[in-house]
C-alpha positions as YAML, in Angstrom:
chain: A
units: angstrom
residues:
- id: 1
  name: UNK
  ca: [212.63, 167.68, 54.01]
- id: 2
  name: UNK
  ca: [215.07, 168.59, 56.63]
- id: 3
  name: UNK
  ca: [218.35, 170.75, 55.57]
- id: 4
  name: UNK
  ca: [221.70, 168.95, 56.96]
- id: 5
  name: UNK
  ca: [223.91, 172.17, 57.67]
- id: 6
  name: UNK
  ca: [227.72, 172.33, 56.89]
- id: 7
  name: UNK
  ca: [228.47, 171.59, 60.23]
- id: 8
  name: UNK
  ca: [226.09, 168.88, 60.48]
- id: 9
  name: UNK
  ca: [227.40, 167.49, 57.52]
- id: 10
  name: UNK
  ca: [231.28, 168.32, 59.05]
- id: 11
  name: UNK
  ca: [229.90, 164.97, 62.03]
- id: 12
  name: UNK
  ca: [228.91, 162.78, 59.23]
- id: 13
  name: UNK
  ca: [232.86, 162.53, 58.20]
- id: 14
  name: UNK
  ca: [233.26, 161.19, 62.10]
- id: 15
  name: UNK
  ca: [231.71, 158.27, 60.81]
- id: 16
  name: UNK
  ca: [234.86, 157.13, 58.89]
- id: 17
  name: UNK
  ca: [236.88, 156.71, 62.37]
- id: 18
  name: UNK
  ca: [235.23, 153.35, 62.06]
- id: 19
  name: UNK
  ca: [236.65, 151.60, 58.85]
- id: 20
  name: UNK
  ca: [239.80, 153.91, 59.46]
- id: 21
  name: UNK
  ca: [240.30, 152.10, 62.70]
- id: 22
  name: UNK
  ca: [239.98, 148.96, 61.45]
- id: 23
  name: UNK
  ca: [242.31, 148.91, 58.43]
- id: 24
  name: UNK
  ca: [245.08, 150.39, 60.70]
- id: 25
  name: UNK
  ca: [245.17, 147.34, 62.45]
- id: 26
  name: UNK
  ca: [244.76, 145.16, 59.53]
- id: 27
  name: UNK
  ca: [245.21, 146.47, 56.34]
- id: 28
  name: UNK
  ca: [247.15, 149.71, 56.67]
- id: 29
  name: UNK
  ca: [247.85, 149.83, 52.60]
- id: 30
  name: UNK
  ca: [243.69, 150.75, 52.64]
- id: 31
  name: UNK
  ca: [243.83, 154.28, 55.04]
- id: 32
  name: UNK
  ca: [244.92, 156.53, 52.18]
- id: 33
  name: UNK
  ca: [242.83, 154.90, 49.83]
- id: 34
  name: UNK
  ca: [240.63, 155.48, 51.98]
- id: 35
  name: UNK
  ca: [240.95, 159.26, 52.85]
- id: 36
  name: UNK
  ca: [241.57, 159.56, 49.00]
- id: 37
  name: UNK
  ca: [238.05, 158.11, 47.93]
- id: 38
  name: UNK
  ca: [236.19, 160.38, 50.50]
- id: 39
  name: UNK
  ca: [238.30, 163.20, 49.16]
- id: 40
  name: UNK
  ca: [237.17, 162.49, 45.30]
- id: 41
  name: UNK
  ca: [233.80, 162.00, 46.60]
- id: 42
  name: UNK
  ca: [233.15, 165.38, 48.52]
- id: 43
  name: UNK
  ca: [234.83, 167.32, 45.27]
- id: 44
  name: UNK
  ca: [233.39, 165.49, 43.02]
- id: 45
  name: UNK
  ca: [229.77, 165.72, 44.38]
- id: 46
  name: UNK
  ca: [230.70, 169.66, 45.08]
- id: 47
  name: UNK
  ca: [231.06, 170.52, 41.65]
- id: 48
  name: UNK
  ca: [228.19, 167.84, 40.37]
- id: 49
  name: UNK
  ca: [225.95, 170.10, 42.74]
- id: 50
  name: UNK
  ca: [226.93, 173.31, 41.54]
- id: 51
  name: UNK
  ca: [226.69, 172.08, 37.93]
- id: 52
  name: UNK
  ca: [223.38, 170.69, 38.30]
- id: 53
  name: UNK
  ca: [222.20, 173.70, 39.72]
- id: 54
  name: UNK
  ca: [222.72, 175.26, 36.37]
- id: 55
  name: UNK
  ca: [221.07, 172.11, 34.58]
- id: 56
  name: UNK
  ca: [217.94, 172.77, 36.34]
- id: 57
  name: UNK
  ca: [217.61, 176.38, 35.63]
- id: 58
  name: UNK
  ca: [218.12, 176.32, 31.84]
- id: 59
  name: UNK
  ca: [216.80, 172.76, 31.24]
- id: 60
  name: UNK
  ca: [217.56, 172.71, 28.03]
- id: 61
  name: UNK
  ca: [217.55, 169.15, 26.11]
- id: 62
  name: UNK
  ca: [221.38, 170.22, 24.84]
- id: 63
  name: UNK
  ca: [222.73, 171.29, 28.14]
- id: 64
  name: UNK
  ca: [221.24, 168.09, 29.56]
- id: 65
  name: UNK
  ca: [222.50, 165.64, 26.59]
- id: 66
  name: UNK
  ca: [225.83, 166.78, 27.88]
- id: 67
  name: UNK
  ca: [226.06, 165.84, 30.86]
- id: 68
  name: UNK
  ca: [224.67, 162.55, 30.31]
- id: 69
  name: UNK
  ca: [227.08, 162.05, 27.32]
- id: 70
  name: UNK
  ca: [230.48, 163.16, 30.33]
- id: 71
  name: UNK
  ca: [228.69, 160.59, 32.38]
- id: 72
  name: UNK
  ca: [228.79, 157.78, 29.69]
- id: 73
  name: UNK
  ca: [232.10, 159.10, 28.80]
- id: 74
  name: UNK
  ca: [233.18, 158.81, 32.29]
- id: 75
  name: UNK
  ca: [231.57, 155.00, 32.89]
- id: 76
  name: UNK
  ca: [233.60, 154.03, 29.68]
- id: 77
  name: UNK
  ca: [236.63, 154.97, 30.71]
- id: 78
  name: UNK
  ca: [235.98, 153.48, 34.94]
- id: 79
  name: UNK
  ca: [235.02, 150.29, 32.94]
- id: 80
  name: UNK
  ca: [238.19, 149.66, 31.19]
- id: 81
  name: UNK
  ca: [240.32, 150.25, 34.08]
- id: 82
  name: UNK
  ca: [238.90, 147.94, 35.95]
- id: 83
  name: UNK
  ca: [238.68, 145.09, 33.63]
- id: 84
  name: UNK
  ca: [242.47, 145.93, 33.28]
- id: 85
  name: UNK
  ca: [241.94, 145.77, 29.80]
- id: 86
  name: UNK
  ca: [243.21, 147.71, 26.54]
- id: 87
  name: UNK
  ca: [241.79, 151.35, 26.72]
- id: 88
  name: UNK
  ca: [242.33, 151.66, 22.95]
- id: 89
  name: UNK
  ca: [240.81, 147.95, 21.94]
- id: 90
  name: UNK
  ca: [237.78, 148.30, 24.32]
- id: 91
  name: UNK
  ca: [236.24, 152.06, 24.99]
- id: 92
  name: UNK
  ca: [234.71, 152.62, 21.30]
- id: 93
  name: UNK
  ca: [233.00, 149.34, 21.81]
- id: 94
  name: UNK
  ca: [231.61, 149.73, 25.24]
- id: 95
  name: UNK
  ca: [230.66, 153.27, 24.72]
- id: 96
  name: UNK
  ca: [227.54, 152.17, 22.28]
- id: 97
  name: UNK
  ca: [226.70, 149.32, 24.89]
- id: 98
  name: UNK
  ca: [226.57, 151.76, 27.82]
- id: 99
  name: UNK
  ca: [224.82, 154.40, 25.10]
- id: 100
  name: UNK
  ca: [222.12, 151.52, 24.53]
- id: 101
  name: UNK
  ca: [221.71, 150.28, 28.31]
- id: 102
  name: UNK
  ca: [221.33, 153.51, 29.77]
- id: 103
  name: UNK
  ca: [219.32, 155.55, 27.04]
- id: 104
  name: UNK
  ca: [216.39, 153.48, 25.86]
- id: 105
  name: UNK
  ca: [215.35, 152.88, 29.15]
- id: 106
  name: UNK
  ca: [216.03, 156.12, 30.07]
- id: 107
  name: UNK
  ca: [214.13, 157.26, 27.49]
- id: 108
  name: UNK
  ca: [211.35, 154.26, 27.83]
- id: 109
  name: UNK
  ca: [210.61, 155.86, 31.30]
- id: 110
  name: UNK
  ca: [210.50, 159.37, 30.72]
- id: 111
  name: UNK
  ca: [208.61, 159.49, 27.23]
- id: 112
  name: UNK
  ca: [206.40, 156.62, 27.91]
- id: 113
  name: UNK
  ca: [205.99, 156.25, 31.72]
- id: 114
  name: UNK
  ca: [206.24, 159.62, 33.19]
- id: 115
  name: UNK
  ca: [205.13, 160.93, 29.73]
- id: 116
  name: UNK
  ca: [207.35, 164.33, 30.51]
- id: 117
  name: UNK
  ca: [206.71, 166.55, 27.07]
- id: 118
  name: UNK
  ca: [210.89, 166.99, 27.33]
- id: 119
  name: UNK
  ca: [212.22, 163.65, 27.24]
- id: 120
  name: UNK
  ca: [215.42, 165.27, 28.56]
- id: 121
  name: UNK
  ca: [213.56, 166.94, 31.44]
- id: 122
  name: UNK
  ca: [216.67, 167.59, 33.83]
- id: 123
  name: UNK
  ca: [214.60, 166.66, 37.00]
- id: 124
  name: UNK
  ca: [214.02, 162.81, 35.66]
- id: 125
  name: UNK
  ca: [216.56, 161.89, 32.92]
- id: 126
  name: UNK
  ca: [219.97, 163.16, 34.95]
- id: 127
  name: UNK
  ca: [218.64, 161.11, 38.17]
- id: 128
  name: UNK
  ca: [217.12, 157.91, 36.26]
- id: 129
  name: UNK
  ca: [220.16, 157.90, 33.94]
- id: 130
  name: UNK
  ca: [222.54, 158.04, 36.40]
- id: 131
  name: UNK
  ca: [220.94, 155.32, 38.48]
- id: 132
  name: UNK
  ca: [220.97, 153.11, 35.57]
- id: 133
  name: UNK
  ca: [224.61, 154.02, 34.01]
- id: 134
  name: UNK
  ca: [225.94, 153.18, 37.68]
- id: 135
  name: UNK
  ca: [224.68, 149.86, 38.16]
- id: 136
  name: UNK
  ca: [225.31, 149.27, 34.21]
- id: 137
  name: UNK
  ca: [229.45, 150.06, 35.21]
- id: 138
  name: UNK
  ca: [229.54, 147.82, 37.91]
- id: 139
  name: UNK
  ca: [227.65, 145.02, 35.60]
- id: 140
  name: UNK
  ca: [229.84, 145.54, 32.91]
- id: 141
  name: UNK
  ca: [233.33, 145.05, 35.03]
- id: 142
  name: UNK
  ca: [232.46, 141.98, 36.76]
- id: 143
  name: UNK
  ca: [230.73, 140.56, 33.18]
- id: 144
  name: UNK
  ca: [233.28, 141.58, 31.02]
- id: 145
  name: UNK
  ca: [236.10, 140.41, 33.19]
- id: 146
  name: UNK
  ca: [234.23, 137.13, 33.95]
- id: 147
  name: UNK
  ca: [233.88, 136.73, 30.27]
- id: 148
  name: UNK
  ca: [238.02, 137.12, 29.21]
- id: 149
  name: UNK
  ca: [239.28, 135.84, 31.83]
- id: 150
  name: UNK
  ca: [237.42, 132.75, 31.45]
- id: 151
  name: UNK
  ca: [238.63, 132.12, 28.10]
- id: 152
  name: UNK
  ca: [241.96, 133.20, 28.99]
- id: 153
  name: UNK
  ca: [241.99, 130.66, 31.62]
- id: 154
  name: UNK
  ca: [240.55, 127.69, 29.73]
- id: 155
  name: UNK
  ca: [242.45, 128.50, 26.49]
- id: 156
  name: UNK
  ca: [243.17, 124.95, 25.47]
- id: 157
  name: UNK
  ca: [239.65, 124.24, 26.08]
- id: 158
  name: UNK
  ca: [238.63, 127.14, 24.25]
- id: 159
  name: UNK
  ca: [240.96, 126.28, 21.18]
- id: 160
  name: UNK
  ca: [239.51, 122.39, 21.10]
- id: 161
  name: UNK
  ca: [236.43, 124.01, 20.58]
- id: 162
  name: UNK
  ca: [237.32, 125.75, 17.84]
- id: 163
  name: UNK
  ca: [239.16, 123.23, 16.41]
- id: 164
  name: UNK
  ca: [236.12, 120.27, 16.76]
- id: 165
  name: UNK
  ca: [234.70, 123.17, 14.39]
- id: 166
  name: UNK
  ca: [233.01, 125.61, 16.83]
- id: 167
  name: UNK
  ca: [231.93, 128.98, 15.77]
- id: 168
  name: UNK
  ca: [233.49, 131.70, 17.59]
- id: 169
  name: UNK
  ca: [229.72, 132.17, 19.20]
- id: 170
  name: UNK
  ca: [228.92, 128.67, 19.81]
- id: 171
  name: UNK
  ca: [232.82, 128.79, 21.58]
- id: 172
  name: UNK
  ca: [232.02, 131.82, 23.81]
- id: 173
  name: UNK
  ca: [228.43, 130.51, 24.64]
- id: 174
  name: UNK
  ca: [229.54, 128.77, 27.99]
- id: 175
  name: UNK
  ca: [231.55, 132.14, 28.84]
- id: 176
  name: UNK
  ca: [228.80, 134.46, 27.95]
- id: 177
  name: UNK
  ca: [226.60, 132.66, 30.09]
- id: 178
  name: UNK
  ca: [228.85, 132.67, 33.32]
- id: 179
  name: UNK
  ca: [229.37, 136.66, 32.47]
- id: 180
  name: UNK
  ca: [225.78, 137.24, 32.41]
- id: 181
  name: UNK
  ca: [225.20, 134.82, 35.46]
- id: 182
  name: UNK
  ca: [228.12, 136.73, 37.31]
- id: 183
  name: UNK
  ca: [226.98, 140.35, 36.51]
- id: 184
  name: UNK
  ca: [223.08, 139.88, 36.66]
- id: 185
  name: UNK
  ca: [222.76, 137.50, 40.02]
- id: 186
  name: UNK
  ca: [223.62, 140.66, 42.11]
- id: 187
  name: UNK
  ca: [220.81, 142.51, 40.46]
- id: 188
  name: UNK
  ca: [218.31, 139.62, 40.57]
- id: 189
  name: UNK
  ca: [218.82, 139.18, 44.45]
- id: 190
  name: UNK
  ca: [218.51, 142.55, 44.98]
- id: 191
  name: UNK
  ca: [215.37, 142.76, 43.29]
- id: 192
  name: UNK
  ca: [214.17, 139.50, 45.43]
- id: 193
  name: UNK
  ca: [214.77, 140.74, 48.15]
- id: 194
  name: UNK
  ca: [214.31, 144.49, 47.96]
- id: 195
  name: UNK
  ca: [211.77, 146.14, 50.51]
- id: 196
  name: UNK
  ca: [212.34, 143.25, 53.09]
- id: 197
  name: UNK
  ca: [216.00, 143.21, 53.20]
- id: 198
  name: UNK
  ca: [216.51, 146.95, 52.47]
- id: 199
  name: UNK
  ca: [215.25, 150.24, 51.09]
- id: 200
  name: UNK
  ca: [216.93, 151.79, 48.20]
- id: 201
  name: UNK
  ca: [218.37, 155.28, 48.13]
- id: 202
  name: UNK
  ca: [215.80, 156.70, 45.36]
- id: 203
  name: UNK
  ca: [212.67, 155.09, 48.02]
- id: 204
  name: UNK
  ca: [214.15, 156.75, 51.09]
- id: 205
  name: UNK
  ca: [214.96, 159.97, 49.07]
- id: 206
  name: UNK
  ca: [211.57, 160.40, 47.72]
- id: 207
  name: UNK
  ca: [210.16, 159.35, 51.39]
- id: 208
  name: UNK
  ca: [212.03, 161.93, 53.22]
- id: 209
  name: UNK
  ca: [211.45, 164.49, 50.61]
- id: 210
  name: UNK
  ca: [207.49, 163.70, 51.07]
- id: 211
  name: UNK
  ca: [206.11, 160.92, 53.07]
- id: 212
  name: UNK
  ca: [204.59, 159.25, 49.96]
- id: 213
  name: UNK
  ca: [205.10, 155.32, 50.69]
- id: 214
  name: UNK
  ca: [202.76, 154.52, 47.89]
- id: 215
  name: UNK
  ca: [204.18, 156.96, 45.61]
- id: 216
  name: UNK
  ca: [207.89, 155.90, 45.88]
- id: 217
  name: UNK
  ca: [207.26, 152.31, 45.92]
- id: 218
  name: UNK
  ca: [205.63, 152.81, 42.18]
- id: 219
  name: UNK
  ca: [208.96, 154.97, 41.26]
- id: 220
  name: UNK
  ca: [211.62, 152.16, 42.55]
- id: 221
  name: UNK
  ca: [209.39, 149.48, 40.73]
- id: 222
  name: UNK
  ca: [209.80, 151.86, 37.35]
- id: 223
  name: UNK
  ca: [213.70, 152.54, 38.15]
- id: 224
  name: UNK
  ca: [214.32, 148.73, 39.02]
- id: 225
  name: UNK
  ca: [212.84, 147.12, 36.10]
- id: 226
  name: UNK
  ca: [214.79, 150.32, 33.76]
- id: 227
  name: UNK
  ca: [217.91, 149.45, 35.93]
- id: 228
  name: UNK
  ca: [217.82, 145.62, 35.42]
- id: 229
  name: UNK
  ca: [216.95, 145.75, 31.80]
- id: 230
  name: UNK
  ca: [219.73, 148.23, 31.16]
- id: 231
  name: UNK
  ca: [222.04, 146.26, 32.96]
- id: 232
  name: UNK
  ca: [221.35, 142.68, 31.04]
- id: 233
  name: UNK
  ca: [221.70, 144.80, 27.64]
- id: 234
  name: UNK
  ca: [224.66, 146.37, 28.27]
- id: 235
  name: UNK
  ca: [226.65, 143.33, 29.19]
- id: 236
  name: UNK
  ca: [225.26, 141.80, 26.39]
- id: 237
  name: UNK
  ca: [225.91, 144.38, 23.90]
- id: 238
  name: UNK
  ca: [229.52, 144.98, 25.05]
- id: 239
  name: UNK
  ca: [230.95, 141.62, 25.26]
- id: 240
  name: UNK
  ca: [229.32, 140.97, 21.48]
- id: 241
  name: UNK
  ca: [231.24, 143.96, 20.32]
- id: 242
  name: UNK
  ca: [234.67, 143.67, 21.81]
- id: 243
  name: UNK
  ca: [234.83, 140.29, 20.89]
- id: 244
  name: UNK
  ca: [234.96, 141.87, 17.60]
- id: 245
  name: UNK
  ca: [238.30, 142.87, 17.99]
- id: 246
  name: UNK
  ca: [239.67, 140.53, 21.03]
- id: 247
  name: UNK
  ca: [239.92, 137.39, 18.61]
- id: 248
  name: UNK
  ca: [242.59, 136.29, 16.00]
- id: 249
  name: UNK
  ca: [241.11, 135.53, 12.18]
- id: 250
  name: UNK
  ca: [241.29, 132.45, 14.30]
- id: 251
  name: UNK
  ca: [239.25, 132.42, 16.82]
- id: 252
  name: UNK
  ca: [242.14, 132.29, 19.31]
- id: 253
  name: UNK
  ca: [241.79, 135.04, 21.89]
- id: 254
  name: UNK
  ca: [244.73, 137.90, 21.26]
- id: 255
  name: UNK
  ca: [246.59, 138.11, 24.71]
- id: 256
  name: UNK
  ca: [247.62, 141.66, 24.18]
- id: 257
  name: UNK
  ca: [243.99, 143.06, 24.62]
- id: 258
  name: UNK
  ca: [245.24, 142.31, 28.50]
- id: 259
  name: UNK
  ca: [247.15, 145.18, 30.01]
- id: 260
  name: UNK
  ca: [250.96, 144.04, 30.57]
- id: 261
  name: UNK
  ca: [250.62, 140.67, 28.59]
- id: 262
  name: UNK
  ca: [252.44, 140.94, 25.38]
- id: 263
  name: UNK
  ca: [252.19, 136.93, 24.87]
- id: 264
  name: UNK
  ca: [251.46, 136.07, 21.37]
- id: 265
  name: UNK
  ca: [248.41, 134.79, 20.73]
- id: 266
  name: UNK
  ca: [248.64, 131.24, 18.59]
- id: 267
  name: UNK
  ca: [248.50, 131.66, 14.60]
- id: 268
  name: UNK
  ca: [246.13, 129.30, 14.19]
- id: 269
  name: UNK
  ca: [243.96, 126.61, 16.00]
- id: 270
  name: UNK
  ca: [244.03, 123.08, 14.68]
- id: 271
  name: UNK
  ca: [241.85, 121.45, 12.43]
...
């Protein structure tokens, strides 16, 4: 694999002139956001690169677990910020959903498919876990936001369903359907067109490091299945767990879960 020198890396930043030129004309408010995002990306990746050198050197199950835990906590916080919901109410419920949706597929691959003696082998567990978690993060933001915004916008219909005798889970079924469709359709589209429309990062990286397309394809199939399975699981579990604290005892959506919305929920749905 050709090593990128620091000077060559600096040249890569010239590509930012394209989006920066566009936003200066049409949406100047994004100019600072782009520069800040590029700076954060650089600093974060440099830090991660340094830390991963230590992780890979010692390849300790405890050290690897700590890094995965940090990734989960950061993703948890990012999801709550992305959906604009109460951190106090949602953080505790989202964490186990992310944990299950990420760790179970990751261990399935490292233990059963790759047959690693160390299931938390840094070379495999951290990149696989990171790819699964990154997709779970995006899907959770879309799914959770779709679910709760849907109920919020259709509150009268929701209350009517409860008034006609529907249980909380029965009333939530169509909103769960919309949330799952919104969060999973992008991954379904990706799986349906992968290889023909795009070559994913993992597959490209393996080919650039070792020109063996057949081996890269097998790895990509494996990780795509893990990503889709983890995404579906974490969205479903996250919504089900957060539902426990998002409704009043009468099944009405508690509006205080939304940041900046202190409007009290109706006390009771008519029967």
